[in-house]
N, C-alpha and C positions, 0 to 999 in steps of 0.2 A: 351588331349582325343580324340580319333577317332571316328567319328559317322557312320564309317563303321561296318557292321555285323562280326562277327566273323567267319571266316570260317569253313565250316561243315564237321566235320571227316569223311574220307573215308567210314568208315562201316557204320555210318548213313546214308550218301548219297546212297550207295549200297542198304541197307536196306529199304528205301525208295523209290527206283527205283524198288526193288521187290515187295514192298506194290501197288504202283500203276498199275504195269503190273497184279497182281492180280484182283486188282479193275477193269481194264478193262475186263479181262475174265469174271468176275461174272457178269457185265454189259450185255457182248454179250450173256454170259450163260442165263440170266434172260430172255433177249429178244427173244432167242429161245425158252425158256420155254414157254412165253408168247402167242407165234406164234402158239404153239401146242395148249395150252389150250384156244385159241381162236375158234380153228377149232373144238374141244370139244364143246364150247358152240353152235355153228353153229348147230353141230349133236344132241346136246340134245335139241335145239328148234326145230329142224326139226321133231325131235322123240315124241316131247311134254314132255320131261324129266325135272324135276327138276333140277334148278341151282345147288345145294348143293346136295351131297351123303355122308352123315356121315357115312356108313360103309367104302366106300373108303377112307375118310378123316382119320378114325382112323387106317386102314392099313398103310396110309403113315406116321402116325404119329410115328407109332410103328416101321417103317423099318426106319425113319429117325432118331430116337433115338437110334436104333441099330447101325447104320452107325457113327452115333455121337460117340457113347462108342470106336466103334474100330479105329476112326480118333483121339481120345484123344480130342474130342471136347464137352463141357458141354452141354450134351442133354438138357438140361432147355432152354438154348440159343437156342440150334439147332430148339426144339419145338417151340418156340417163332417166330424163322424166318419164319418157314413153315407156322404156324398160319397168320402172314402177308399176306405171298404171297397167300394164300387159301382165305382170305377175299377179296384180291383184284380180285383174279379167280371168285369167287362167284359173285360179284358187276359187273363183266365182263360179266358173264353168264346172269344175271338178265337184263342188258342192252340188250343185243341180245336177249333174249327171247321178252322183251319189242317190241324191233324194229321188229321182226317177226309177232308179234300179231299185231301191227301198220300197217304193210303192209299187212295183210290177208283183 
């Protein structure tokens, strides 16, 4: 009996390669999104605006759910994913606001 792993079927290797490429694209897209939201955080801090904007967040949820439906993606999953991202953005905005107050 051999201890060598069984060869991976070509279709599985191809699909895994596609998944790896998609994951890399997602990481780069998230990095770009967070760069933009960091700028928003600095603008909000400079203007004395709150870190959270419930109206904007509700609009984004509705928009994302619609996009999820169009893309045949579970809208509940899409909403959970956005909620996680938004919670991180708000945390960053709160940190930026606090740092701005500390510098004053």
